[in-house]
C-alpha positions in Angstrom: -42.9 -18.6 30.1 -45.7 -21.1 29.7 -48.7 -20.9 27.4 -51.1 -20.2 30.4 -48.9 -17.4 31.7 -48.8 -15.9 28.2 -52.6 -15.5 28.1 -52.7 -14.2 31.7 -50.1 -11.5 31.1 -52.8 -8.8 30.7 -54.4 -9.5 34.1 -51.3 -10.2 36.0 -49.3 -7.3 34.6 -46.3 -7.4 32.3 -44.0 -10.4 32.6 -40.3 -9.5 32.6 -38.0 -11.4 30.4 -36.0 -14.1 32.2 -32.8 -13.1 30.5 -31.2 -10.3 28.6 -29.6 -10.9 25.2 -26.8 -8.5 24.6 -23.3 -8.8 23.2 -20.5 -9.1 25.7 -18.3 -6.8 23.6 -20.9 -4.1 23.0 -19.3 -1.9 25.7 -15.9 -2.0 24.1 -16.9 -1.1 20.5 -14.5 1.6 19.2 -16.3 4.5 17.5 -14.5 6.3 14.7 -13.7 9.8 15.6 -13.8 12.8 13.3 -10.6 13.7 11.6 -9.3 10.2 11.1 -7.1 9.8 8.0 -8.9 8.2 5.0 -6.8 6.1 2.7 -7.8 4.9 -0.8 -8.6 1.2 -1.2 -5.6 -1.2 -1.6 -6.9 -3.6 -4.2 -5.2 -3.9 -7.6 -7.9 -2.0 -9.6 -8.0 0.9 -7.2 -4.2 1.2 -6.9 -3.9 1.1 -10.7 -6.5 3.8 -11.1 -5.1 6.2 -8.4 -1.4 5.4 -8.6 -0.9 4.9 -12.4 -3.8 6.3 -14.4 -4.3 9.2 -11.9 -0.8 10.1 -10.7 1.9 11.4 -13.1 4.8 10.3 -10.9 3.6 6.7 -10.6 2.7 6.6 -14.3 6.1 7.8 -15.4 8.0 5.5 -13.0 6.1 2.4 -14.2 6.5 3.4 -17.9 10.2 4.1 -17.5 11.0 0.7 -15.9 8.7 -1.3 -18.2 9.9 0.4 -21.4 13.6 0.2 -20.4 13.3 -3.5 -19.4 11.3 -4.4 -22.6 13.9 -2.7 -24.8 16.9 -4.7 -23.5 18.4 -7.0 -26.1 18.0 -10.7 -25.2 20.5 -13.5 -25.6 19.7 -17.2 -25.7 22.4 -19.8 -25.1 23.1 -23.2 -23.6 26.3 -24.7 -22.2 27.9 -25.0 -25.7 26.7 -22.2 -27.9 24.9 -18.9 -28.2 22.0 -19.0 -30.6 21.4 -16.4 -33.4 18.3 -18.2 -34.5 16.1 -20.5 -32.4 12.3 -21.2 -32.1 12.2 -19.5 -28.7 13.8 -16.3 -30.2 11.3 -16.4 -33.1 8.5 -16.8 -30.7 9.6 -13.8 -28.6 10.0 -11.7 -31.7 6.4 -12.4 -32.8 4.5 -13.7 -29.7 1.0 -13.1 -31.1 -0.7 -11.4 -34.0 -1.4 -8.2 -32.0 1.9 -7.7 -30.3 5.7 -7.7 -30.8 8.4 -8.5 -28.3 8.6 -5.0 -26.9 4.8 -4.7 -26.5 4.5 -8.1 -24.9 7.3 -7.6 -22.4 6.2 -4.1 -21.6 2.7 -5.3 -20.7 4.2 -8.1 -18.6 6.6 -5.8 -16.7 3.8 -3.3 -16.2 1.5 -5.9 -14.6 4.3 -7.0 -12.2 5.0 -3.4 -11.2 1.4 -2.5 -10.7 0.1 -5.7 -9.1 3.1 -7.7 -8.1 2.0 -10.6 -10.4 2.5 -11.3 -14.1 0.9 -14.1 -16.1 2.0 -15.5 -19.4 -0.2 -17.9 -21.4 1.3 -20.3 -23.9 -0.7 -21.5 -26.8 0.8 -24.7 -28.0 -0.2 -26.4 -31.2 1.7 -29.6 -30.5 4.2 -31.0 -28.0 6.9 -28.6 -29.1 7.5 -24.9 -28.5 4.4 -22.8 -28.2 3.2 -20.8 -31.2 1.8 -17.8 -29.3 2.3 -16.0 -26.0 -0.3 -13.7 -24.3 -0.1 -11.5 -21.2 -3.2 -12.0 -19.0 -4.4 -9.3 -16.6 -3.5 -10.0 -13.0 -6.7 -8.6 -11.6 -8.7 -11.2 -13.5 -6.6 -14.2 -12.5 -7.0 -16.2 -9.3 -4.9 -19.1 -8.1 -6.4 -22.4 -7.1 -4.3 -24.2 -4.4 -4.4 -28.0 -4.0 -4.6 -30.1 -0.9 -0.9 -29.6 -0.2 -1.0 -25.8 -0.7 0.7 -25.8 -4.1 -1.2 -24.4 -7.1 -3.1 -26.9 -9.2 -4.9 -24.4 -11.5 -5.4 -20.8 -12.4 -8.9 -19.3 -13.1 -9.2 -16.4 -15.5 -12.6 -14.6 -15.1 -14.0 -11.8 -17.3 -17.5 -10.7 -16.5 -19.6 -13.9 -15.9 -17.3 -16.2 -17.9 -14.5 -18.2 -16.3 -11.7 -20.3 -17.8 -9.6 -22.8 -15.9 -5.9 -23.5 -16.7 -4.6 -26.8 -15.3 -1.0 -26.5 -14.2 -0.4 -29.9 -12.7 1.3 -31.3 -15.8 5.0 -30.9 -16.9 4.0 -28.3 -19.6 2.0 -25.8 -17.7 0.2 -23.3 -20.0 0.6 -20.5 -17.5 3.8 -18.9 -16.3 3.2 -17.1 -13.0 5.8 -14.4 -12.2 5.5 -12.7 -8.8 7.4 -10.3 -6.7 8.5 -11.2 -3.2 5.8 -11.0 -0.6 6.7 -11.9 3.0 3.1 -12.5 4.1 1.6 -14.2 1.1 2.4 -17.7 -0.3 0.7 -17.3 -3.7 0.7 -13.6 -4.7 3.4 -11.0 -5.0 3.7 -7.6 -3.4 3.8 -4.7 -5.9 5.8 -1.4 -5.5 2.5 0.4 -6.0 1.2 -1.1 -2.7 4.3 0.1 -0.9 3.9 3.6 -2.4 0.1 3.7 -1.8 0.3 6.2 1.1 2.6 8.5 -0.8 0.3 8.3 -3.8 -2.6 9.4 -1.6 -0.7 12.3 -0.2 0.5 13.4 -3.7 -3.0 13.2 -5.1 -4.5 15.1 -2.2 -1.9 17.9 -2.6 -2.8 18.1 -6.3 -6.5 18.4 -5.5 -5.7 21.1 -3.0 -3.7 23.0 -5.6 -6.6 22.7 -8.0 -9.0 24.0 -5.5 -6.7 26.9 -4.8 -6.6 27.7 -8.5 -10.4 27.5 -8.8 -10.5 30.2 -6.1 -8.3 32.5 -8.1 -5.2 31.3 -6.3 -5.9 33.7 -3.4 -5.8 32.9 0.3 -9.1 32.8 2.2 -10.5 35.8 3.9 -13.4 37.0 6.0 -16.3 39.4 5.3 -16.9 41.4 8.4 -20.4 42.9 8.9 -20.7 45.8 11.2 -24.1 47.0 10.2 -25.3 50.5 9.5 -26.2 51.2 13.1 -23.4 49.1 14.6 -25.4 45.9 14.5 -23.2 42.8 14.0 -26.0 40.3 13.1 -27.3 39.9 9.5 -30.8 38.8 8.8 -31.4 35.4 7.1 -32.3 37.1 3.8 -29.2 39.2 3.8 -26.9 36.2 4.6 -28.4 34.1 1.8 -28.1 37.0 -0.7 -24.4 37.5 0.3 -23.5 33.8 -0.1 -25.3 33.7 -3.4 -23.5 36.8 -4.7 -20.1 35.3 -3.6 -20.7 32.0 -5.3 -22.0 33.5 -8.6 -19.6 36.4 -9.1 -16.4 35.9 -7.0 -15.6 32.1 -7.2 -13.9 30.1 -9.9 -11.2 30.8 -12.5 -13.6 32.9 -14.7 -14.0 35.4 -11.9 -10.3 35.7 -11.0 -9.4 39.3 -10.2 -13.0 40.6 -10.4 -13.4 43.5 -8.0 -15.8 43.1 -5.0 -18.5 45.6 -4.3 -19.4 45.7 -0.6 -22.2 47.7 0.8 -24.2 48.0 4.0 -21.4 47.9 6.5 -19.5 44.9 4.9 -15.7 44.9 5.0 -13.3 42.4 3.5 -10.4 41.2 5.8 -7.9 39.1 3.8 -6.0 36.3 5.5 -2.4 35.4 4.5 -1.2 31.9 3.8 -0.6 29.9 7.0 2.6 28.0 7.4 0.8 24.7 6.6 -0.5 26.2 3.3 3.0 27.2 2.3 4.3 23.7 3.1 1.9 22.0 0.7 4.3 22.2 -2.3 7.2 20.7 -0.2 4.9 17.9 1.0 3.9 17.1 -2.6 7.6 17.0 -3.6 8.4 14.7 -0.7 5.5 12.4 -1.6 6.8 12.3 -5.2 10.3 11.3 -4.0 8.7 8.5 -1.9 6.8 7.2 -5.0 10.0 7.2 -7.1 11.9 5.5 -4.2 9.4 2.7 -4.0 9.8 1.9 -7.7 13.6 2.3 -7.6 13.7 5.3 -10.0 16.1 8.1 -9.2 14.0 11.2 -8.7 16.4 13.2 -10.9 15.3 11.2 -13.9 11.6 12.1 -13.3 12.4 15.8 -12.9 11.6 16.1 -9.1 13.4 19.2 -7.8 15.6 19.1 -4.7 17.1 15.7 -5.4 20.9 15.6 -5.4 21.6 11.9 -4.5 23.6 11.4 -7.7 26.3 13.7 -9.0 24.9 14.0 -12.5 22.3 12.7 -14.8 24.6 10.0 -16.3 25.3 8.5 -12.9 21.6 8.4 -12.0 20.8 6.8 -15.4 23.5 4.1 -14.8 22.2 3.4 -11.3 18.6 3.1 -12.7 19.7 0.3 -15.0 22.0 -1.4 -12.6 19.7 -1.4 -9.5 16.2 -1.5 -11.0 16.0 -2.5 -14.7 18.5 -5.3 -14.9 17.5 -7.2 -11.7 13.9 -7.2 -12.9 14.7 -8.1 -16.5 17.1 -10.8 -15.5 14.7 -12.5 -13.1 11.7 -12.3 -15.5 13.6 -13.5 -18.6 15.3 -16.3 -16.7 11.9 -17.6 -15.5 10.5 -17.3 -19.0 13.4 -19.3 -20.4 13.0 -22.0 -17.8 9.3 -22.2 -18.5 9.7 -22.5 -22.3 12.5 -25.1 -22.0 9.9 -27.5 -20.6 8.1 -27.5 -23.9 11.3 -28.0 -26.0 13.2 -30.2 -23.7 16.4 -28.2 -24.2 18.7 -26.7 -21.5 18.4 -23.0 -22.4 19.3 -19.8 -20.6 17.5 -16.6 -21.6 18.7 -13.2 -20.3 19.6 -9.6 -21.2 22.7 -9.0 -23.3 24.7 -6.7 -21.0 27.2 -5.9 -23.8 24.6 -4.0 -25.8 23.2 -1.8 -23.0 24.4 1.8 -23.7 24.1 2.8 -20.0 26.5 0.0 -19.0 29.0 0.5 -21.8 31.8 1.9 -19.6 31.4 -0.8 -17.0 31.4 -3.6 -19.6 34.5 -2.2 -21.3 36.3 -2.1 -18.0 35.3 -5.7 -17.3 36.4 -7.0 -20.7 39.8 -5.3 -20.4 40.2 -6.6 -16.8 39.4 -10.2 -17.9 41.5 -10.0 -21.1 44.6 -8.8 -19.1 44.3 -11.5 -16.5 47.2 -13.7 -17.7 46.6 -16.3 -14.9 43.2 -17.2 -16.3 42.8 -19.7 -19.1 40.7 -18.9 -22.2 37.9 -21.1 -21.0 37.9 -19.4 -17.6 37.8 -16.0 -19.2 34.8 -17.0 -21.4 33.0 -18.3 -18.3 33.6 -15.0 -16.4 32.1 -13.0 -19.3 29.0 -15.2 -19.5 30.0 -16.8 -22.8 29.3 -20.5 -23.6 32.1 -23.0 -24.0 34.3 -22.4 -27.0 33.7 -24.7 -30.0 37.1 -26.2 -30.9 35.7 -28.0 -34.0 35.2 -26.5 -37.5 34.7 -22.8 -37.6 
Protein backbone atom coordinates (compact mmCIF):
# COMPACT_ATOMS: atom_id res chain seq x y z
CA UNK A 1 0.00 0.00 0.00
CA UNK A 2 1.50 3.32 -1.11
CA UNK A 3 1.75 6.53 0.88
CA UNK A 4 -1.08 8.25 -1.11
CA UNK A 5 -3.37 5.26 -0.60
CA UNK A 6 -2.63 5.37 3.09
CA UNK A 7 -3.90 8.97 3.42
CA UNK A 8 -6.93 8.22 1.18
CA UNK A 9 -8.12 5.25 3.25
CA UNK A 10 -10.74 7.29 5.13
CA UNK A 11 -12.47 8.47 1.94
CA UNK A 12 -12.09 5.33 -0.09
CA UNK A 13 -13.08 3.00 2.71
CA UNK A 14 -10.97 0.47 4.57
CA UNK A 15 -8.13 -1.09 2.67
CA UNK A 16 -7.83 -4.84 3.08
CA UNK A 17 -4.46 -6.36 3.88
CA UNK A 18 -2.81 -7.91 0.85
CA UNK A 19 -1.77 -11.01 2.78
CA UNK A 20 -2.54 -12.81 6.03
CA UNK A 21 0.26 -13.66 8.46
CA UNK A 22 -0.56 -16.87 10.28
CA UNK A 23 1.36 -19.95 11.29
CA UNK A 24 0.96 -22.95 9.04
CA UNK A 25 0.97 -25.21 12.07
CA UNK A 26 -1.57 -23.23 14.07
CA UNK A 27 -4.35 -25.66 13.19
CA UNK A 28 -2.49 -28.70 14.45
CA UNK A 29 -1.51 -27.42 17.90
CA UNK A 30 -2.26 -30.08 20.50
CA UNK A 31 -4.09 -28.74 23.52
CA UNK A 32 -3.45 -30.42 26.88
CA UNK A 33 -6.57 -32.10 28.15
CA UNK A 34 -7.63 -32.29 31.75
CA UNK A 35 -6.58 -35.35 33.68
CA UNK A 36 -3.16 -35.71 32.07
CA UNK A 37 -0.55 -37.28 34.34
CA UNK A 38 1.82 -34.75 35.91
CA UNK A 39 5.34 -35.97 36.67
CA UNK A 40 7.95 -34.21 38.76
CA UNK A 41 10.93 -32.55 37.03
CA UNK A 42 13.77 -34.83 35.99
CA UNK A 43 16.74 -32.59 36.76
CA UNK A 44 19.30 -33.70 39.36
CA UNK A 45 18.22 -31.22 42.03
CA UNK A 46 14.52 -32.13 41.78
CA UNK A 47 15.19 -35.87 41.74
CA UNK A 48 17.43 -35.58 44.78
CA UNK A 49 14.79 -33.57 46.63
CA UNK A 50 11.84 -35.85 45.80
CA UNK A 51 13.56 -39.22 45.53
CA UNK A 52 16.17 -39.01 48.31
CA UNK A 53 15.33 -36.24 50.76
CA UNK A 54 11.55 -36.75 50.40
CA UNK A 55 11.21 -40.51 49.92
CA UNK A 56 12.16 -43.08 52.60
CA UNK A 57 12.66 -45.95 50.14
CA UNK A 58 15.02 -43.99 47.89
CA UNK A 59 16.85 -42.58 50.90
CA UNK A 60 17.40 -46.00 52.43
CA UNK A 61 18.45 -47.60 49.14
CA UNK A 62 21.08 -44.94 48.42
CA UNK A 63 22.35 -44.99 52.01
CA UNK A 64 22.64 -48.78 52.08
CA UNK A 65 24.63 -48.97 48.84
CA UNK A 66 26.87 -45.99 49.58
CA UNK A 67 27.65 -47.03 53.16
CA UNK A 68 28.27 -50.68 52.24
CA UNK A 69 30.55 -49.77 49.32
CA UNK A 70 32.46 -47.17 51.36
CA UNK A 71 33.04 -49.66 54.20
CA UNK A 72 34.67 -52.28 51.96
CA UNK A 73 38.36 -52.83 52.80
CA UNK A 74 40.64 -51.82 49.93
CA UNK A 75 43.80 -53.49 48.72
CA UNK A 76 46.55 -51.85 46.64
CA UNK A 77 48.98 -53.97 44.69
CA UNK A 78 51.05 -54.13 41.54
CA UNK A 79 52.35 -57.08 39.53
CA UNK A 80 54.90 -58.02 42.18
CA UNK A 81 53.61 -57.14 45.64
CA UNK A 82 50.66 -56.12 47.78
CA UNK A 83 51.26 -52.93 49.70
CA UNK A 84 50.58 -52.52 53.39
CA UNK A 85 51.81 -48.91 53.28
CA UNK A 86 51.83 -46.61 50.29
CA UNK A 87 51.26 -42.88 49.62
CA UNK A 88 48.01 -43.73 47.83
CA UNK A 89 46.74 -45.68 50.86
CA UNK A 90 47.71 -42.85 53.20
CA UNK A 91 45.92 -40.38 50.94
CA UNK A 92 42.74 -42.46 50.98
CA UNK A 93 42.85 -42.85 54.77
CA UNK A 94 43.00 -39.06 55.24
CA UNK A 95 41.85 -37.46 51.97
CA UNK A 96 41.21 -33.98 53.41
CA UNK A 97 40.98 -32.28 56.82
CA UNK A 98 37.18 -32.60 56.97
CA UNK A 99 36.70 -36.21 55.83
CA UNK A 100 38.07 -39.68 56.28
CA UNK A 101 38.07 -42.49 53.77
CA UNK A 102 34.55 -43.69 54.58
CA UNK A 103 33.03 -40.19 54.42
CA UNK A 104 34.76 -39.36 51.14
CA UNK A 105 33.77 -42.59 49.40
CA UNK A 106 30.22 -42.46 50.75
CA UNK A 107 29.80 -38.96 49.29
CA UNK A 108 31.25 -40.12 45.97
CA UNK A 109 29.01 -43.19 45.75
CA UNK A 110 25.99 -41.12 46.75
CA UNK A 111 26.63 -38.61 43.96
CA UNK A 112 26.90 -41.42 41.41
CA UNK A 113 23.68 -43.07 42.60
CA UNK A 114 21.70 -39.82 42.67
CA UNK A 115 23.01 -38.10 39.54
CA UNK A 116 24.87 -40.75 37.56
CA UNK A 117 28.10 -38.73 37.84
CA UNK A 118 30.84 -38.43 40.44
CA UNK A 119 33.72 -35.93 40.47
CA UNK A 120 36.92 -36.18 42.49
CA UNK A 121 39.30 -33.23 42.72
CA UNK A 122 43.00 -33.82 43.37
CA UNK A 123 45.01 -31.13 45.13
CA UNK A 124 48.66 -31.71 44.23
CA UNK A 125 51.48 -29.79 45.88
CA UNK A 126 54.11 -31.05 43.44
CA UNK A 127 54.49 -33.56 40.61
CA UNK A 128 53.96 -36.51 42.95
CA UNK A 129 50.89 -38.02 44.56
CA UNK A 130 48.15 -35.50 45.47
CA UNK A 131 47.96 -34.35 49.06
CA UNK A 132 44.16 -33.95 49.23
CA UNK A 133 41.04 -35.38 47.57
CA UNK A 134 37.63 -33.67 47.49
CA UNK A 135 34.24 -34.79 46.18
CA UNK A 136 32.54 -32.09 44.10
CA UNK A 137 28.79 -31.82 43.71
CA UNK A 138 27.60 -33.13 40.37
CA UNK A 139 24.81 -30.58 39.94
CA UNK A 140 27.39 -27.77 40.02
CA UNK A 141 29.77 -29.32 37.49
CA UNK A 142 29.53 -28.98 33.71
CA UNK A 143 31.72 -30.56 31.05
CA UNK A 144 33.37 -28.45 28.34
CA UNK A 145 33.90 -30.48 25.14
CA UNK A 146 36.63 -29.67 22.65
CA UNK A 147 36.51 -29.48 18.87
CA UNK A 148 36.77 -33.28 18.62
CA UNK A 149 34.04 -33.89 21.21
CA UNK A 150 36.36 -35.06 23.99
CA UNK A 151 36.32 -33.06 27.25
CA UNK A 152 38.98 -30.39 27.59
CA UNK A 153 37.82 -28.83 30.86
CA UNK A 154 35.28 -28.95 33.67
CA UNK A 155 33.56 -25.88 35.09
CA UNK A 156 32.40 -25.81 38.71
CA UNK A 157 29.88 -23.06 39.42
CA UNK A 158 28.54 -21.93 42.80
CA UNK A 159 26.28 -18.90 42.73
CA UNK A 160 27.89 -16.33 40.49
CA UNK A 161 31.43 -17.70 40.77
CA UNK A 162 32.91 -20.25 38.37
CA UNK A 163 36.17 -22.21 38.41
CA UNK A 164 37.60 -23.99 35.37
CA UNK A 165 39.63 -27.22 35.62
CA UNK A 166 41.83 -27.97 32.62
CA UNK A 167 41.96 -31.73 31.92
CA UNK A 168 44.02 -31.76 28.73
CA UNK A 169 47.30 -32.58 30.49
CA UNK A 170 48.56 -36.01 31.60
CA UNK A 171 47.71 -35.29 35.25
CA UNK A 172 44.09 -34.18 35.15
CA UNK A 173 42.95 -32.62 38.45
CA UNK A 174 39.43 -34.05 38.00
CA UNK A 175 38.42 -37.69 37.93
CA UNK A 176 35.00 -38.04 36.30
CA UNK A 177 33.14 -41.24 37.20
CA UNK A 178 29.89 -41.84 35.36
CA UNK A 179 27.30 -44.55 34.96
CA UNK A 180 26.38 -45.98 31.59
CA UNK A 181 24.04 -43.78 29.57
CA UNK A 182 23.01 -45.02 26.10
CA UNK A 183 21.98 -41.57 24.84
CA UNK A 184 24.57 -39.24 26.35
CA UNK A 185 28.25 -39.05 25.48
CA UNK A 186 29.38 -37.01 28.48
CA UNK A 187 27.06 -37.63 31.45
CA UNK A 188 25.84 -40.80 33.15
CA UNK A 189 22.34 -42.12 33.84
CA UNK A 190 21.46 -42.47 37.51
CA UNK A 191 19.20 -45.15 39.04
CA UNK A 192 17.13 -42.29 40.46
CA UNK A 193 16.15 -41.25 36.93
CA UNK A 194 15.04 -44.79 36.14
CA UNK A 195 13.00 -44.90 39.35
CA UNK A 196 11.52 -41.39 38.93
CA UNK A 197 8.01 -42.55 38.00
CA UNK A 198 7.89 -45.04 40.87
CA UNK A 199 9.07 -42.27 43.22
CA UNK A 200 6.22 -40.02 42.05
CA UNK A 201 3.67 -42.80 42.57
CA UNK A 202 5.03 -43.59 46.05
CA UNK A 203 5.05 -39.94 47.10
CA UNK A 204 1.52 -39.40 45.75
CA UNK A 205 0.28 -42.44 47.68
CA UNK A 206 1.90 -41.07 50.85
CA UNK A 207 0.20 -37.71 50.35
CA UNK A 208 -3.13 -39.49 49.84
CA UNK A 209 -2.63 -41.40 53.10
CA UNK A 210 -1.79 -38.16 54.89
CA UNK A 211 -4.95 -36.51 53.54
CA UNK A 212 -6.98 -39.49 54.70
CA UNK A 213 -5.53 -39.20 58.20
CA UNK A 214 -6.26 -35.50 58.27
CA UNK A 215 -9.86 -36.40 57.53
CA UNK A 216 -10.01 -38.67 60.60
CA UNK A 217 -9.23 -41.72 58.41
CA UNK A 218 -12.86 -41.97 57.38
CA UNK A 219 -14.28 -42.47 53.91
CA UNK A 220 -16.08 -39.63 52.27
CA UNK A 221 -19.79 -39.16 52.62
CA UNK A 222 -22.66 -36.94 51.54
CA UNK A 223 -24.94 -34.62 53.49
CA UNK A 224 -28.43 -34.94 52.03
CA UNK A 225 -30.81 -31.99 52.48
CA UNK A 226 -34.48 -32.73 52.25
CA UNK A 227 -35.82 -29.54 53.84
CA UNK A 228 -38.49 -29.05 56.40
CA UNK A 229 -41.29 -28.93 53.80
CA UNK A 230 -39.68 -31.37 51.40
CA UNK A 231 -37.65 -28.71 49.60
CA UNK A 232 -34.33 -30.03 48.23
CA UNK A 233 -32.58 -26.70 47.63
CA UNK A 234 -30.66 -24.76 50.26
CA UNK A 235 -30.31 -21.02 50.27
CA UNK A 236 -26.91 -19.46 49.77
CA UNK A 237 -26.64 -18.47 53.42
CA UNK A 238 -27.54 -21.96 54.58
CA UNK A 239 -24.96 -23.54 52.26
CA UNK A 240 -22.17 -21.21 53.35
CA UNK A 241 -22.97 -21.81 57.00
CA UNK A 242 -22.93 -25.61 56.50
CA UNK A 243 -19.59 -25.56 54.72
CA UNK A 244 -18.10 -23.31 57.40
CA UNK A 245 -19.34 -25.58 60.19
CA UNK A 246 -17.88 -28.66 58.49
CA UNK A 247 -14.47 -27.03 57.98
CA UNK A 248 -14.26 -25.66 61.52
CA UNK A 249 -15.64 -28.54 63.59
CA UNK A 250 -15.45 -31.77 61.59
CA UNK A 251 -12.18 -31.75 59.60
CA UNK A 252 -8.64 -32.45 60.71
CA UNK A 253 -7.07 -34.83 63.19
CA UNK A 254 -8.10 -32.67 66.16
CA UNK A 255 -11.78 -33.26 65.32
CA UNK A 256 -11.49 -37.02 64.81
CA UNK A 257 -14.51 -38.84 66.21
CA UNK A 258 -16.41 -35.65 67.01
CA UNK A 259 -20.18 -36.22 66.73
CA UNK A 260 -22.05 -34.32 64.06
CA UNK A 261 -25.23 -32.41 64.93
CA UNK A 262 -27.53 -32.11 61.92
CA UNK A 263 -30.68 -30.03 61.86
CA UNK A 264 -33.24 -28.66 59.47
CA UNK A 265 -33.70 -31.79 57.34
CA UNK A 266 -30.00 -32.67 56.98
CA UNK A 267 -29.01 -36.33 56.86
CA UNK A 268 -25.52 -37.91 56.64
CA UNK A 269 -25.04 -40.73 54.12
CA UNK A 270 -21.64 -42.42 54.60
CA UNK A 271 -19.87 -43.88 51.57
CA UNK A 272 -17.67 -46.94 51.85
CA UNK A 273 -14.19 -47.23 50.43
CA UNK A 274 -14.15 -47.82 46.71
CA UNK A 275 -11.96 -50.62 45.28
CA UNK A 276 -9.51 -47.97 44.03
CA UNK A 277 -9.20 -46.57 47.57
CA UNK A 278 -8.49 -50.02 48.97
CA UNK A 279 -5.75 -50.63 46.32
CA UNK A 280 -3.74 -47.57 47.35
CA UNK A 281 -1.61 -49.47 49.85
CA UNK A 282 -0.82 -52.19 47.33
CA UNK A 283 0.08 -49.55 44.77
CA UNK A 284 2.41 -47.92 47.26
CA UNK A 285 4.13 -51.23 48.04
CA UNK A 286 4.51 -51.99 44.32
CA UNK A 287 6.10 -48.56 43.77
CA UNK A 288 8.49 -49.19 46.67
CA UNK A 289 9.56 -52.47 45.10
CA UNK A 290 10.21 -50.73 41.79
CA UNK A 291 12.40 -48.12 43.51
CA UNK A 292 14.41 -50.85 45.24
CA UNK A 293 14.66 -52.75 41.94
CA UNK A 294 16.10 -49.72 40.14
CA UNK A 295 18.87 -49.41 42.74
CA UNK A 296 19.53 -53.13 42.96
CA UNK A 297 18.55 -53.50 46.61
CA UNK A 298 16.52 -56.61 47.55
CA UNK A 299 13.19 -55.31 48.92
CA UNK A 300 13.48 -57.77 51.79
CA UNK A 301 16.43 -55.77 53.17
CA UNK A 302 14.39 -52.55 53.22
CA UNK A 303 11.43 -54.18 54.93
CA UNK A 304 8.96 -54.07 52.03
CA UNK A 305 6.23 -56.67 52.69
CA UNK A 306 5.18 -59.25 50.17
CA UNK A 307 8.66 -59.84 48.75
CA UNK A 308 9.78 -63.48 48.65
CA UNK A 309 12.37 -63.51 45.86
CA UNK A 310 15.08 -64.81 48.20
CA UNK A 311 14.67 -67.73 50.56
CA UNK A 312 16.03 -65.89 53.58
CA UNK A 313 17.64 -62.68 54.73
CA UNK A 314 21.17 -64.07 54.47
CA UNK A 315 20.72 -64.99 50.82
CA UNK A 316 19.30 -61.54 50.05
CA UNK A 317 22.23 -59.92 51.86
CA UNK A 318 24.73 -61.97 49.83
CA UNK A 319 22.98 -61.08 46.58
CA UNK A 320 23.01 -57.41 47.55
CA UNK A 321 26.80 -57.44 47.88
CA UNK A 322 27.44 -59.68 44.89
CA UNK A 323 25.12 -57.95 42.39
CA UNK A 324 25.10 -54.32 43.55
CA UNK A 325 27.80 -53.27 45.99
CA UNK A 326 30.84 -55.10 44.57
CA UNK A 327 30.33 -54.16 40.89
CA UNK A 328 29.98 -50.49 41.83
CA UNK A 329 32.91 -50.49 44.26
CA UNK A 330 35.17 -52.43 41.87
CA UNK A 331 34.50 -50.08 38.98
CA UNK A 332 34.92 -46.90 41.03
CA UNK A 333 38.06 -47.94 42.93
CA UNK A 334 39.70 -49.22 39.73
CA UNK A 335 39.08 -45.86 38.05
CA UNK A 336 40.48 -44.00 41.06
CA UNK A 337 43.58 -46.20 41.06
CA UNK A 338 44.19 -45.62 37.35
CA UNK A 339 43.72 -41.87 37.85
CA UNK A 340 46.13 -41.67 40.80
CA UNK A 341 48.81 -43.73 39.11
CA UNK A 342 49.19 -40.95 36.54
CA UNK A 343 50.55 -38.76 39.33
CA UNK A 344 52.94 -41.34 40.78
CA UNK A 345 53.94 -43.07 37.54
CA UNK A 346 53.50 -46.53 39.09
CA UNK A 347 51.48 -49.44 37.74
CA UNK A 348 48.96 -49.81 40.58
CA UNK A 349 45.71 -51.68 40.99
CA UNK A 350 43.20 -50.57 43.60
CA UNK A 351 40.14 -52.64 44.48
CA UNK A 352 38.04 -54.13 47.28
CA UNK A 353 39.54 -56.95 49.35
CA UNK A 354 37.03 -59.76 48.82
CA UNK A 355 38.57 -61.94 51.52
CA UNK A 356 37.49 -59.47 54.22
CA UNK A 357 33.84 -59.06 53.23
CA UNK A 358 31.70 -60.94 55.81
CA UNK A 359 28.82 -61.42 53.39
CA UNK A 360 31.10 -63.32 50.99
CA UNK A 361 32.96 -65.41 53.58
CA UNK A 362 31.33 -68.69 52.55
CA UNK A 363 31.99 -68.11 48.85
CA UNK A 364 35.62 -67.10 49.42
CA UNK A 365 36.27 -70.12 51.63
CA UNK A 366 34.89 -72.40 48.94
CA UNK A 367 37.06 -70.75 46.28
CA UNK A 368 40.21 -70.97 48.39
CA UNK A 369 39.60 -74.68 49.08
CA UNK A 370 38.84 -75.38 45.42
CA UNK A 371 42.01 -73.66 44.23
CA UNK A 372 44.18 -75.20 46.97
CA UNK A 373 43.00 -78.73 46.08
CA UNK A 374 43.65 -78.28 42.35
CA UNK A 375 46.82 -80.37 42.03
CA UNK A 376 47.14 -79.71 38.30
CA UNK A 377 47.78 -75.98 38.94
CA UNK A 378 51.16 -74.57 39.80
CA UNK A 379 51.69 -72.31 42.80
CA UNK A 380 51.94 -69.24 40.55
CA UNK A 381 48.70 -70.15 38.76
CA UNK A 382 46.90 -70.57 42.07
CA UNK A 383 48.04 -67.13 43.23
CA UNK A 384 46.88 -65.61 39.95
CA UNK A 385 43.43 -67.20 40.31
CA UNK A 386 43.10 -65.78 43.81
CA UNK A 387 44.09 -62.29 42.65
CA UNK A 388 47.44 -62.30 44.47
CA UNK A 389 50.62 -60.76 43.06
CA UNK A 390 53.56 -62.83 41.89
CA UNK A 391 55.29 -64.58 44.78
CA UNK A 392 58.58 -63.04 45.89
CA UNK A 393 61.23 -65.79 45.78
CA UNK A 394 63.97 -63.63 47.33
CA UNK A 395 64.55 -62.90 50.99
CA UNK A 396 61.53 -63.29 53.23
